[in-house]
C-alpha positions as CSV (number, residue, x, y, z in Angstrom):
1,M,152.7,90.3,103.0
2,R,155.5,88.7,104.8
3,T,156.5,85.2,104.1
4,S,158.5,82.7,106.1
5,D,162.1,82.0,105.4
6,S,161.3,78.3,105.9
7,P,161.2,76.4,102.6
8,L,158.0,74.9,101.4
9,D,157.6,71.3,100.5
10,P,158.7,71.2,96.8
11,E,155.4,69.6,95.6
12,L,153.3,72.0,97.6
13,K,155.4,74.9,96.2
14,D,154.8,73.8,92.6
15,E,151.1,73.4,93.3
16,I,150.8,76.9,94.9
17,E,152.9,78.5,92.2
18,H,150.7,77.0,89.5
19,L,147.6,78.6,90.9
20,L,148.2,82.2,89.7
21,P,149.2,81.5,86.1
22,Q,146.3,79.1,85.8
23,L,143.8,81.6,87.2
24,L,145.1,84.4,85.0
25,S,144.9,82.3,81.9
26,D,141.3,81.3,82.8
27,I,140.0,84.9,83.2
28,Q,138.7,85.8,79.7
29,K,137.3,89.2,80.0
30,E,139.4,92.4,80.4
31,K,136.9,93.8,82.9
32,D,137.0,90.7,85.0
33,M,140.8,90.7,85.0
34,D,140.8,94.4,86.0
35,I,138.5,93.7,88.9
36,F,140.6,90.7,90.0
37,L,143.9,92.5,89.8
38,R,142.7,95.6,91.7
39,D,141.2,93.4,94.4
40,F,144.1,91.0,94.6
41,L,147.0,93.5,94.4
42,S,147.6,96.5,96.7
43,E,147.1,99.9,95.0
44,K,150.9,100.3,95.0
45,E,151.6,96.8,93.5
46,F,149.1,97.5,90.7
47,E,150.8,100.8,90.0
48,V,154.3,99.2,90.0
49,F,153.3,96.5,87.6
50,S,151.4,98.9,85.3
51,K,154.4,101.3,85.2
52,R,156.8,98.4,84.5
53,L,154.6,97.3,81.5
54,A,154.4,100.9,80.3
55,I,158.2,101.3,80.5
56,I,158.6,98.1,78.4
57,Y,156.1,99.3,75.9
58,W,157.7,102.7,75.5
59,L,161.2,101.3,75.3
60,K,160.1,99.1,72.4
61,K,158.6,102.2,70.8
62,K,162.1,103.8,71.1
63,R,161.0,106.5,73.5
64,S,163.9,108.2,75.3
65,Y,164.7,107.7,79.0
66,K,164.0,111.4,79.5
67,E,160.5,111.1,78.1
68,I,159.7,107.9,80.0
69,K,161.1,109.4,83.2
70,S,159.1,112.5,82.8
71,Q,155.8,111.0,81.8
72,I,155.7,107.8,83.9
73,K,157.4,109.3,86.9
74,V,160.1,106.7,87.4
75,S,163.9,106.9,87.9
76,S,166.5,106.2,85.3
77,A,167.6,103.3,87.4
78,T,164.1,101.8,87.2
79,I,164.1,102.2,83.4
80,A,167.5,100.6,83.1
81,S,166.4,97.7,85.3
82,V,163.3,97.2,83.1
83,Q,165.5,97.5,80.0
84,D,167.7,94.7,81.3
85,S,164.6,92.4,81.3
86,I,163.3,93.3,77.9
87,T,164.8,90.3,76.1
88,Q,163.4,87.7,78.6
89,P,161.1,85.3,76.9
90,G,158.1,86.2,79.1
91,I,158.6,89.9,78.4
92,E,158.8,89.2,74.7
93,I,155.5,87.4,74.8
94,A,153.9,90.4,76.5
95,I,155.4,92.7,73.9
96,K,154.0,90.6,71.0
97,I,150.5,90.6,72.7
98,L,150.7,94.4,73.2
99,E,151.7,95.0,69.6
100,A,149.0,92.6,68.3
101,N,146.4,94.5,70.3
102,E,147.7,97.8,69.0
103,W,147.6,96.6,65.4
104,A,144.0,95.2,65.9
105,E,142.8,98.5,67.3
106,R,144.3,100.5,64.4
107,I,142.6,98.1,61.9
108,S,139.4,98.3,63.8
109,N,139.5,102.1,63.8
110,R,140.2,102.2,60.0
111,I,137.3,99.8,59.3
112,M,135.0,102.0,61.5
113,R,136.0,105.1,59.5
114,I,135.4,103.3,56.2
115,V,131.9,102.1,57.2
116,G,131.1,105.5,58.7
117,K,130.5,104.4,62.3
């Protein structure tokens, strides 16, 4: 999508830029979010965002650049660029959510093994 270089009215810009975060926070089910993102983003955009998130996650897990580069199929420059953003507040929020989900899944699996399911 190409956008105009002409600036938007500041109030309209604020209103438009509020739509996406609001919508994303309102979508409750993972399946619904997946459907929305795959319909809203191009296939390439979805891949780029997914890879960026995977790089963030693997960097926090202390994976090497070599391993990330090999497995996720990205350049060292891409990894370095993502590494530079890892301390941004929004990225830290995402990391906390990913880690909480990982912890919850581990606990759930343990409970399932204990109760024999």
